[in-house]
SENU-620703 format. One record per residue: z, y, x of N, C-alpha, C in turn; residue in three letters. Coordinates in steps of 0.05 Angstrom, whole numbers. Atoms other than C-alpha are relative to their C-alpha. Layout:
N
> n_Z | n_Y | n_X | ca_Z | ca_Y | ca_X | c_Z | c_Y | c_X | r
> Z | Y | X | Z | Y | X | Z | Y | X | ALA
...
END
This chain:
274
> n_Z | n_Y | n_X | ca_Z | ca_Y | ca_X | c_Z | c_Y | c_X | r
> 0 | -23 | 16 | 0 | 0 | 0 | 0 | 23 | 16 | UNK
> -3 | -25 | -11 | 10 | 56 | 17 | 21 | 4 | 18 | UNK
> -15 | -3 | -17 | 29 | 63 | 67 | 13 | 20 | 0 | UNK
> -9 | -1 | 3 | 72 | 58 | 48 | -14 | 21 | 1 | UNK
> 6 | -10 | -20 | 54 | 84 | 93 | -25 | 16 | 0 | UNK
> 25 | -16 | 3 | -2 | 160 | 66 | 4 | 26 | 16 | UNK
> -4 | -22 | -18 | -11 | 213 | 119 | -20 | 22 | -6 | UNK
> 18 | -22 | 4 | -41 | 282 | 110 | -20 | 2 | 22 | UNK
> 17 | -5 | -23 | -70 | 282 | 179 | -22 | -21 | 2 | UNK
> 23 | 19 | 0 | -130 | 239 | 160 | -23 | 14 | -13 | UNK
> 24 | -11 | 13 | -201 | 254 | 139 | -1 | -7 | -29 | UNK
> 2 | 6 | 29 | -220 | 255 | 66 | -9 | -28 | -5 | UNK
> 10 | 27 | 5 | -257 | 190 | 72 | 22 | -21 | 3 | UNK
> -22 | 18 | -4 | -196 | 154 | 100 | 20 | 1 | -22 | UNK
> -19 | -4 | 23 | -153 | 183 | 45 | -9 | -16 | -24 | UNK
> 11 | 16 | 23 | -198 | 152 | -7 | 5 | -29 | 4 | UNK
> -5 | 28 | -6 | -193 | 85 | 27 | 29 | -7 | -5 | UNK
> -29 | 5 | 3 | -117 | 89 | 29 | 8 | 0 | -30 | UNK
> -7 | -1 | 28 | -111 | 109 | -44 | -10 | -24 | -15 | UNK
> 11 | 21 | 15 | -157 | 56 | -70 | 4 | -28 | 11 | UNK
> -9 | 27 | -10 | -129 | 0 | -27 | 25 | -8 | -14 | UNK
> -24 | 7 | 16 | -68 | 3 | -72 | -8 | -15 | -25 | UNK
> 6 | 15 | 24 | -64 | -43 | -132 | -4 | 20 | -23 | UNK
> 6 | -18 | 23 | -90 | -13 | -198 | 23 | -2 | -19 | UNK
> -22 | -1 | 19 | -26 | 5 | -233 | 0 | 27 | -14 | UNK
> -1 | -24 | 16 | -15 | 56 | -288 | 29 | 7 | -3 | UNK
> -27 | -10 | 2 | 48 | 98 | -286 | 2 | 21 | -22 | UNK
> -2 | -18 | 21 | 71 | 134 | -348 | 30 | 5 | -5 | UNK
> -28 | -6 | 5 | 136 | 169 | -371 | 13 | -20 | -19 | UNK
> -12 | 17 | 20 | 146 | 123 | -430 | -4 | -29 | 5 | UNK
> 5 | 28 | -6 | 115 | 59 | -405 | -18 | -3 | 24 | UNK
> 18 | 6 | -22 | 79 | 26 | -347 | -17 | -23 | -8 | UNK
> 18 | 22 | 6 | 19 | -18 | -355 | -14 | -9 | 26 | UNK
> 14 | 10 | -23 | -13 | -62 | -303 | -26 | -11 | -8 | UNK
> 26 | 11 | 6 | -87 | -75 | -305 | -1 | -28 | 10 | UNK
> 3 | 28 | -8 | -98 | -149 | -305 | -29 | -4 | 9 | UNK
> 27 | 6 | -9 | -157 | -169 | -263 | 1 | -27 | 15 | UNK
> 2 | 27 | -12 | -181 | -235 | -237 | 4 | 1 | 30 | UNK
> -6 | 1 | -28 | -153 | -252 | -170 | -17 | -21 | 14 | UNK
> 15 | 20 | -15 | -195 | -287 | -118 | 20 | -19 | 13 | UNK
> -18 | 19 | -13 | -164 | -350 | -90 | 6 | 9 | 28 | UNK
> -7 | -8 | -27 | -125 | -335 | -28 | -3 | -23 | 19 | UNK
> 2 | 21 | -20 | -136 | -372 | 36 | 25 | 0 | 17 | UNK
> -24 | 1 | -16 | -76 | -396 | 74 | -5 | 4 | 29 | UNK
> 2 | -4 | -29 | -64 | -374 | 145 | 27 | 5 | 11 | UNK
> -26 | -5 | -12 | -6 | -371 | 192 | 2 | 29 | 9 | UNK
> -5 | -28 | -8 | 26 | -306 | 214 | -15 | 5 | 26 | UNK
> 14 | -4 | -25 | -3 | -316 | 283 | -29 | 6 | -4 | UNK
> 29 | -4 | 5 | -73 | -319 | 254 | -6 | 29 | -9 | UNK
> 5 | -27 | 11 | -64 | -250 | 223 | 3 | 22 | 21 | UNK
> -5 | -20 | -20 | -45 | -215 | 287 | -26 | 11 | 11 | UNK
> 24 | -13 | -10 | -96 | -165 | 312 | -6 | -9 | 29 | UNK
> 7 | 8 | -27 | -134 | -180 | 376 | -14 | 23 | 15 | UNK
> 11 | -23 | -14 | -152 | -109 | 397 | 9 | -1 | 29 | UNK
> -6 | 2 | -29 | -154 | -102 | 472 | 22 | 21 | 7 | UNK
> -20 | -18 | -12 | -97 | -70 | 511 | -9 | 8 | 28 | UNK
> 5 | -8 | -28 | -98 | -34 | 577 | 8 | -24 | 18 | UNK
> -6 | 22 | -18 | -100 | -85 | 634 | 29 | 0 | 10 | UNK
> -27 | -2 | -10 | -34 | -60 | 661 | 20 | -8 | -21 | UNK
> -18 | 7 | 22 | -1 | -67 | 593 | -1 | -30 | -6 | UNK
> 3 | 29 | 4 | -29 | -137 | 584 | 15 | -16 | 21 | UNK
> -15 | 14 | -21 | 0 | -158 | 651 | 30 | 1 | -5 | UNK
> -28 | -3 | 6 | 68 | -131 | 631 | 8 | -19 | -23 | UNK
> -6 | 17 | 24 | 65 | -167 | 564 | 0 | -29 | 8 | UNK
> 2 | 28 | -8 | 44 | -233 | 596 | 25 | -7 | 16 | UNK
> -24 | 5 | -16 | 101 | -228 | 646 | 26 | -1 | -17 | UNK
> -24 | -1 | 17 | 153 | -210 | 593 | 1 | -25 | -18 | UNK
> 0 | 24 | 17 | 130 | -267 | 548 | 9 | -25 | 16 | UNK
> -8 | 23 | -17 | 138 | -316 | 605 | 30 | 1 | 5 | UNK
> -29 | -3 | -4 | 208 | -288 | 619 | 15 | -7 | -26 | UNK
> -14 | 6 | 25 | 226 | -293 | 545 | 0 | -30 | -5 | UNK
> 2 | 29 | 5 | 203 | -365 | 542 | 21 | -16 | 15 | UNK
> -19 | 15 | -16 | 251 | -386 | 597 | 27 | 12 | 1 | UNK
> -26 | -13 | 0 | 309 | -339 | 582 | 21 | -20 | -8 | UNK
> -21 | 20 | 5 | 374 | -378 | 583 | 23 | 10 | -16 | UNK
> -22 | -10 | 17 | 419 | -333 | 543 | -11 | 21 | -19 | UNK
> 9 | -18 | 21 | 415 | -288 | 482 | -5 | 28 | 11 | UNK
> 3 | -27 | -11 | 425 | -223 | 521 | -27 | 4 | 13 | UNK
> 26 | -3 | -14 | 364 | -235 | 565 | -23 | -2 | -19 | UNK
> 22 | 3 | 20 | 322 | -259 | 507 | -4 | 26 | -16 | UNK
> 1 | -25 | 15 | 339 | -195 | 469 | -13 | 22 | 17 | UNK
> 11 | -20 | -18 | 322 | -152 | 529 | -30 | -3 | 3 | UNK
> 29 | 5 | -3 | 254 | -185 | 539 | -15 | 6 | -26 | UNK
> 13 | -4 | 26 | 238 | -184 | 464 | -2 | 30 | -6 | UNK
> 0 | -29 | 5 | 257 | -110 | 459 | -22 | 14 | 17 | UNK
> 20 | -12 | -18 | 213 | -92 | 519 | -28 | -6 | -11 | UNK
> 26 | 7 | 11 | 154 | -130 | 487 | -5 | 17 | -25 | UNK
> 4 | -16 | 25 | 165 | -95 | 420 | -7 | 29 | 6 | UNK
> 5 | -28 | -7 | 166 | -27 | 453 | -27 | 4 | 11 | UNK
> 27 | -2 | -11 | 102 | -40 | 491 | -21 | -1 | -22 | UNK
> 19 | 2 | 22 | 67 | -60 | 427 | 1 | 25 | -18 | UNK
> -3 | -25 | 15 | 95 | 1 | 391 | -15 | 23 | 13 | UNK
> 14 | -21 | -15 | 68 | 46 | 445 | -30 | -2 | -3 | UNK
> 28 | 5 | 4 | 0 | 15 | 433 | -8 | 1 | -30 | UNK
> 5 | -1 | 29 | 7 | 25 | 357 | -7 | -27 | -12 | UNK
> 5 | 27 | 11 | 6 | -50 | 346 | 26 | -9 | -14 | UNK
> -25 | 4 | 14 | 60 | -53 | 294 | 6 | -29 | -8 | UNK
> -4 | 27 | 8 | 49 | -124 | 272 | 12 | -17 | 23 | UNK
> -10 | 14 | -23 | 60 | -151 | 341 | 28 | 9 | 8 | UNK
> -27 | -11 | -6 | 120 | -105 | 353 | 20 | -12 | -19 | UNK
> -18 | 10 | 20 | 151 | -129 | 288 | 8 | -29 | 6 | UNK
> -5 | 28 | -7 | 146 | -201 | 311 | 23 | -2 | 20 | UNK
> -21 | 2 | -20 | 190 | -187 | 371 | 26 | 13 | -9 | UNK
> -25 | -11 | 11 | 239 | -143 | 334 | 13 | -22 | -18 | UNK
> -11 | 21 | 16 | 246 | -202 | 287 | 15 | -21 | 16 | UNK
> -14 | 19 | -18 | 265 | -247 | 345 | 28 | 11 | 6 | UNK
> -25 | -13 | -5 | 320 | -197 | 361 | 19 | -3 | -24 | UNK
> -16 | 1 | 24 | 343 | -195 | 289 | 11 | -28 | -6 | UNK
> -9 | 28 | 4 | 348 | -271 | 287 | 22 | -7 | 20 | UNK
> -20 | 6 | -20 | 388 | -274 | 351 | 25 | 17 | -3 | UNK
> -22 | -19 | 4 | 432 | -214 | 334 | -2 | 13 | -27 | UNK
> 3 | -10 | 28 | 434 | -206 | 258 | 20 | 22 | -6 | UNK
> -17 | -22 | 9 | 460 | -138 | 238 | -18 | 20 | -14 | UNK
> 15 | -19 | 16 | 439 | -80 | 194 | -21 | 15 | 16 | UNK
> 18 | -16 | -17 | 408 | -40 | 251 | -25 | -16 | 7 | UNK
> 23 | 16 | -7 | 363 | -97 | 273 | -17 | -8 | -24 | UNK
> 15 | 6 | 24 | 344 | -116 | 202 | -17 | 24 | -8 | UNK
> 14 | -24 | 8 | 325 | -44 | 188 | -24 | 5 | 19 | UNK
> 22 | -5 | -19 | 284 | -37 | 251 | -23 | -20 | -4 | UNK
> 20 | 20 | 5 | 248 | -102 | 237 | -15 | 5 | -26 | UNK
> 12 | -6 | 26 | 235 | -84 | 164 | -18 | 24 | 2 | UNK
> 16 | -24 | -3 | 210 | -15 | 182 | -25 | -5 | 15 | UNK
> 24 | 5 | -16 | 162 | -41 | 234 | -20 | -18 | -15 | UNK
> 18 | 15 | 17 | 134 | -94 | 187 | -12 | 18 | -21 | UNK
> 10 | -18 | 20 | 127 | -39 | 136 | -22 | 18 | 11 | UNK
> 21 | -16 | -13 | 87 | 4 | 184 | -25 | -17 | 3 | UNK
> 23 | 17 | -3 | 42 | -55 | 198 | -13 | -5 | -27 | UNK
> 9 | 4 | 27 | 36 | -68 | 123 | -17 | 24 | -9 | UNK
> 15 | -24 | 8 | 13 | 4 | 113 | -27 | 2 | 12 | UNK
> 26 | -2 | -13 | -45 | -4 | 161 | -17 | -24 | -5 | UNK
> 16 | 24 | 5 | -67 | -73 | 139 | -20 | 4 | -22 | UNK
> 22 | -3 | 20 | -134 | -74 | 103 | -6 | -27 | -13 | UNK
> 5 | 27 | 11 | -140 | -150 | 94 | 22 | -7 | -20 | UNK
> -20 | 6 | 21 | -106 | -172 | 30 | 20 | -21 | 8 | UNK
> -19 | 21 | -8 | -76 | -235 | 58 | 20 | 10 | 21 | UNK
> -17 | -11 | -20 | -49 | -199 | 118 | 20 | 20 | -12 | UNK
> -17 | -20 | 13 | -22 | -143 | 75 | 23 | -14 | -15 | UNK
> -21 | 14 | 15 | 15 | -192 | 30 | 20 | -13 | 19 | UNK
> -18 | 13 | -19 | 44 | -229 | 90 | 19 | 20 | 13 | UNK
> -16 | -20 | -13 | 68 | -166 | 124 | 19 | 13 | -20 | UNK
> -17 | -11 | 21 | 95 | -138 | 59 | 23 | -18 | -6 | UNK
> -20 | 20 | 5 | 133 | -202 | 47 | 22 | 0 | 22 | UNK
> -19 | -2 | -22 | 164 | -197 | 116 | 18 | 25 | -2 | UNK
> -15 | -25 | 3 | 184 | -125 | 104 | 21 | -3 | -22 | UNK
> -19 | 4 | 23 | 216 | -145 | 37 | 24 | -17 | 10 | UNK
> -21 | 18 | -9 | 256 | -200 | 71 | 22 | 16 | 15 | UNK
> -20 | -14 | -16 | 290 | -152 | 119 | 11 | 25 | -15 | UNK
> -11 | -22 | 16 | 296 | -93 | 71 | 21 | -11 | -19 | UNK
> -19 | 12 | 18 | 332 | -139 | 23 | 27 | -6 | 14 | UNK
> -24 | 5 | -16 | 381 | -158 | 78 | 15 | 26 | 3 | UNK
> -13 | -26 | -4 | 395 | -84 | 91 | 13 | 9 | -26 | UNK
> -10 | -9 | 26 | 404 | -69 | 17 | 23 | -17 | -10 | UNK
> -23 | 17 | 7 | 451 | -128 | 8 | 26 | 12 | 12 | UNK
> -23 | -13 | -13 | 497 | -92 | 57 | 5 | 28 | -10 | UNK
> -3 | -29 | 7 | 484 | -21 | 33 | -21 | 6 | -22 | UNK
> 18 | -4 | 23 | 453 | -14 | -37 | -6 | 30 | -4 | UNK
> 4 | -29 | 3 | 458 | 62 | -30 | -22 | 11 | 18 | UNK
> 21 | -9 | -18 | 403 | 65 | 23 | -26 | 3 | -16 | UNK
> 23 | -5 | 17 | 350 | 97 | -21 | -26 | 2 | 15 | UNK
> 25 | -1 | -16 | 300 | 107 | 35 | -11 | -28 | 3 | UNK
> 9 | 28 | -3 | 298 | 32 | 47 | -9 | -11 | -27 | UNK
> 8 | 9 | 27 | 295 | 19 | -28 | -28 | 11 | -8 | UNK
> 26 | -11 | 5 | 235 | 66 | -33 | -22 | -17 | 13 | UNK
> 20 | 16 | -14 | 198 | 26 | 20 | -3 | -28 | -12 | UNK
> 1 | 27 | 12 | 217 | -40 | -11 | -16 | 1 | -26 | UNK
> 15 | -3 | 25 | 190 | -15 | -78 | -30 | 1 | 5 | UNK
> 28 | -3 | -5 | 123 | 3 | -47 | -13 | -27 | 9 | UNK
> 11 | 26 | -9 | 115 | -67 | -17 | -7 | -18 | -23 | UNK
> 6 | 17 | 23 | 114 | -97 | -86 | -26 | 7 | -14 | UNK
> 24 | -9 | 14 | 52 | -58 | -106 | -25 | -16 | 8 | UNK
> 23 | 17 | -7 | 6 | -107 | -70 | 5 | -29 | -8 | UNK
> -6 | 27 | 9 | 38 | -167 | -103 | -10 | -5 | -29 | UNK
> 7 | 6 | 28 | 27 | -201 | -170 | 18 | 13 | -20 | UNK
> -20 | -13 | 17 | 86 | -162 | -197 | 5 | 29 | 9 | UNK
> -3 | -28 | -9 | 74 | -88 | -181 | 20 | 15 | -17 | UNK
> -19 | -13 | 17 | 118 | -69 | -240 | 28 | 0 | 12 | UNK
> -26 | 1 | -12 | 178 | -90 | -200 | 4 | 24 | 19 | UNK
> -2 | -24 | -18 | 163 | -35 | -149 | 2 | 25 | -16 | UNK
> -2 | -24 | 16 | 152 | 17 | -203 | 28 | 3 | -12 | UNK
> -27 | -2 | 12 | 218 | 0 | -237 | 20 | 8 | 22 | UNK
> -18 | -8 | -21 | 253 | 6 | -170 | -1 | 29 | 6 | UNK
> 3 | -28 | -4 | 225 | 75 | -160 | 14 | 16 | -22 | UNK
> -13 | -13 | 22 | 250 | 94 | -229 | 30 | -2 | 2 | UNK
> -29 | 3 | -4 | 319 | 66 | -213 | 10 | 20 | 21 | UNK
> -8 | -19 | -20 | 320 | 110 | -151 | 3 | 28 | -12 | UNK
> -2 | -27 | 13 | 306 | 172 | -193 | 22 | 2 | -20 | UNK
> -24 | -1 | 17 | 360 | 152 | -242 | 25 | 6 | 16 | UNK
> -22 | -5 | -18 | 408 | 151 | -184 | 0 | 28 | 13 | UNK
> 4 | -25 | -13 | 379 | 212 | -150 | -25 | 13 | -11 | UNK
> 24 | -12 | 13 | 333 | 253 | -196 | -17 | 17 | 18 | UNK
> 16 | -17 | -18 | 310 | 296 | -138 | -8 | -15 | 26 | UNK
> 7 | 15 | -23 | 295 | 240 | -90 | -30 | 5 | 8 | UNK
> 26 | -10 | -8 | 235 | 266 | -51 | -20 | -24 | 4 | UNK
> 18 | 23 | -5 | 206 | 198 | -30 | -9 | -13 | -26 | UNK
> 7 | 13 | 25 | 208 | 168 | -100 | -18 | 18 | -16 | UNK
> 17 | -18 | 14 | 178 | 230 | -131 | -29 | -1 | 11 | UNK
> 26 | 0 | -13 | 122 | 229 | -80 | -15 | -27 | -6 | UNK
> 12 | 26 | 4 | 109 | 154 | -87 | -11 | -3 | -29 | UNK
> 10 | 2 | 27 | 103 | 159 | -163 | -24 | 19 | -5 | UNK
> 24 | -18 | 1 | 55 | 218 | -155 | -24 | -14 | 11 | UNK
> 22 | 15 | -12 | 12 | 176 | -109 | -10 | -22 | -19 | UNK
> 8 | 22 | 18 | 12 | 118 | -158 | -15 | 11 | -25 | UNK
> 15 | -12 | 22 | -10 | 165 | -214 | -28 | 7 | 8 | UNK
> 26 | -6 | -10 | -68 | 188 | -171 | -17 | -26 | 2 | UNK
> 15 | 25 | -5 | -87 | 117 | -152 | -9 | -13 | -26 | UNK
> 7 | 12 | 26 | -88 | 95 | -225 | -19 | 18 | -16 | UNK
> 18 | -18 | 14 | -132 | 154 | -244 | 13 | 18 | -20 | UNK
> -15 | -17 | 18 | -78 | 190 | -283 | 6 | 27 | 14 | UNK
> -3 | -25 | -16 | -90 | 257 | -249 | 16 | 21 | -15 | UNK
> -17 | -19 | 15 | -58 | 297 | -305 | 30 | -6 | 5 | UNK
> -28 | 8 | -6 | 6 | 257 | -293 | 6 | 6 | 29 | UNK
> -4 | -7 | -28 | -3 | 267 | -218 | 6 | 30 | 3 | UNK
> -6 | -29 | 0 | -6 | 342 | -229 | 29 | 6 | -8 | UNK
> -28 | -4 | 9 | 59 | 338 | -267 | 20 | -8 | 21 | UNK
> -19 | 10 | -19 | 93 | 296 | -215 | 1 | 17 | 26 | UNK
> 1 | -16 | -24 | 70 | 335 | -154 | 10 | 29 | -4 | UNK
> -10 | -27 | 6 | 85 | 402 | -188 | 30 | 0 | 0 | UNK
> -29 | 2 | -1 | 156 | 379 | -199 | 11 | -4 | 28 | UNK
> -8 | 5 | -28 | 160 | 355 | -127 | 0 | 25 | 17 | UNK
> 2 | -24 | -17 | 135 | 419 | -94 | 18 | 22 | -10 | UNK
> -20 | -20 | 10 | 181 | 460 | -139 | 27 | -4 | 14 | UNK
> -25 | 6 | -14 | 239 | 424 | -106 | -3 | 1 | 30 | UNK
> 4 | 2 | -29 | 208 | 415 | -37 | -27 | 15 | 7 | UNK
> 25 | -15 | -5 | 156 | 471 | -25 | -12 | -5 | 27 | UNK
> 11 | 4 | -27 | 148 | 452 | 48 | -11 | -28 | 4 | UNK
> 12 | 26 | -2 | 124 | 382 | 32 | -30 | 3 | -1 | UNK
> 28 | -7 | -2 | 53 | 394 | 56 | -17 | -22 | -13 | UNK
> 16 | 21 | 11 | 28 | 326 | 35 | -1 | 2 | -31 | UNK
> -1 | -3 | 29 | 52 | 337 | -37 | -17 | 24 | -9 | UNK
> 16 | -24 | 7 | 20 | 406 | -37 | -30 | -7 | 1 | UNK
> 27 | 8 | -3 | -45 | 375 | -13 | -9 | -17 | -24 | UNK
> 8 | 18 | 22 | -46 | 319 | -65 | 1 | 14 | -27 | UNK
> 1 | -16 | 25 | -29 | 369 | -119 | -27 | 14 | -3 | UNK
> 27 | -12 | 0 | -93 | 405 | -99 | -21 | -19 | -8 | UNK
> 20 | 20 | 7 | -133 | 341 | -103 | 2 | -7 | -29 | UNK
> -3 | 7 | 28 | -103 | 325 | -171 | -10 | 22 | -18 | UNK
> 11 | -22 | 15 | -120 | 394 | -197 | -30 | -2 | 0 | UNK
> 29 | 2 | -2 | -191 | 384 | -173 | -10 | -22 | -18 | UNK
> 8 | 22 | 16 | -195 | 317 | -208 | 2 | 5 | -30 | UNK
> -2 | -6 | 29 | -173 | 346 | -275 | -18 | 24 | -7 | UNK
> 20 | -21 | 6 | -225 | 401 | -268 | 10 | 29 | 3 | UNK
> -12 | -27 | -4 | -178 | 460 | -252 | -6 | 9 | 29 | UNK
> 10 | -7 | -27 | -218 | 486 | -192 | 16 | 24 | 11 | UNK
> -15 | -23 | -10 | -180 | 552 | -188 | 27 | -8 | 12 | UNK
> -26 | 9 | -9 | -113 | 518 | -182 | -4 | -17 | 26 | UNK
> 5 | 17 | -24 | -143 | 468 | -132 | -4 | 17 | 24 | UNK
> 6 | -18 | -22 | -170 | 524 | -89 | 26 | 14 | 10 | UNK
> -25 | -12 | -6 | -102 | 558 | -92 | 18 | -18 | 17 | UNK
> -17 | 19 | -14 | -67 | 495 | -69 | -11 | -5 | 28 | UNK
> 11 | 5 | -26 | -115 | 481 | -12 | 4 | 23 | 19 | UNK
> -5 | -23 | -17 | -108 | 551 | 15 | 30 | 1 | 7 | UNK
> -29 | 1 | -6 | -32 | 543 | 10 | 5 | -20 | 23 | UNK
> -4 | 21 | -21 | -36 | 479 | 52 | -10 | 11 | 26 | UNK
> 10 | -11 | -25 | -78 | 516 | 104 | 21 | 19 | 12 | UNK
> -20 | -19 | -10 | -23 | 568 | 109 | 25 | -14 | 10 | UNK
> -25 | 15 | -7 | 32 | 515 | 115 | -3 | -17 | 25 | UNK
> 4 | 18 | -22 | 1 | 471 | 168 | -25 | 7 | 15 | UNK
> 22 | -9 | -16 | -43 | 495 | 224 | -13 | -22 | 17 | UNK
> 11 | 22 | -15 | -58 | 427 | 252 | -30 | -1 | -5 | UNK
> 30 | 0 | 3 | -134 | 423 | 265 | -10 | -22 | -19 | UNK
> 8 | 21 | 18 | -139 | 357 | 228 | 4 | 7 | -29 | UNK
> -6 | -9 | 27 | -106 | 386 | 167 | -19 | 21 | -8 | UNK
> 18 | -22 | 6 | -148 | 448 | 170 | -28 | -10 | -7 | UNK
> 27 | 11 | 5 | -212 | 408 | 174 | -2 | -15 | -26 | UNK
> 0 | 15 | 26 | -193 | 363 | 116 | 0 | 19 | -23 | UNK
> -1 | -19 | 22 | -175 | 421 | 72 | -26 | 16 | -2 | UNK
> 25 | -15 | 0 | -237 | 460 | 92 | -22 | -16 | -14 | UNK
> 21 | 16 | 13 | -280 | 401 | 69 | 3 | 1 | -30 | UNK
> -4 | -3 | 29 | -249 | 407 | 0 | -8 | 28 | -10 | UNK
> 7 | -27 | 8 | -256 | 482 | -2 | -30 | 5 | 0 | UNK
> 29 | -2 | 0 | -329 | 476 | 17 | -12 | -11 | -25 | UNK
> 11 | 12 | 25 | -341 | 432 | -43 | 6 | 17 | -24 | UNK
> -7 | -17 | 23 | -308 | 484 | -88 | -16 | 26 | -1 | UNK
> 16 | -24 | 0 | -357 | 539 | -68 | -22 | -1 | -21 | UNK
END
C-alpha cells in the first residue's frame, strides 16, 4: 500500500502508480464498501525468492559476504546480533529494506523486545511500501503485521504503529480490517494526523475525491504545514473540477516547500491548469 509508505517528492507518474497500487476500497462516513473483484490464483514462493537482486557496490558486497560468513559461525548471541545488525545497516544504506528487515528479524528472534520488534516491523513496512509485485507485497505486509502486533500487545496506545498496521491490511483479502483500525484511532485521537492522512489517501484511491477534499481540508486545518496533505488536497480539488481551488493549493505547496522535486511536480499540475 501505501506506502504505507506515499511521498510528495515523487513525479506525478510515480504518484499515480502508488495510488492505484492500493486495493480498490471505498471509504465513507456512514459505511465502507469493498469492491469485490476476481483474484488471480497466487503462486507460492519462499521469502528468499522474493528478495531483490539489484547489484551492490563491490566493496559493499565484499563486506556483506564477510559478515554473512561471520554470522554463520558466530558462537554466541552477542556476536550474532552484532553481525546481523551490521548487515542490516549495510542494506539500509543501499535502500534494500527487504534484506535489511531479514537481518533485523534475526536480532528480534535472538533478543525479543519491543525496540527490536518495532525496528523489524518498521523495516518490513518500508519494504512493503516499495513492493510492486502482489505476492511480495502480501508477504512483506504479513511480516510487518507480525511484528507490529507484538509491539501493540505490549503497548496498545502506540497509535503510530497501529496506523502502519492498518495500512498493511489494505493489500489483503480483508481491507475493511485496516479501515476500521484507522477509524478506531480517530475515535481515540480525533486529531491523529496519520490516520486522517491515510483515510484521505484511501478516499482518493477509491475515486471519492469529494470525500478526499473533505478529509484533507480537515487535516490541513489542523496541520497547515503538512505539505503532502496540501498537495493531495490540490489534486482532489482538480479531480472534482474545482480548478481555481486546485491552483490555489498548488501555489501554496510551492510556497511551503522549495525542494526542486516538489516544485517540478507542482509545476506540472499548474501547467495543465493553464
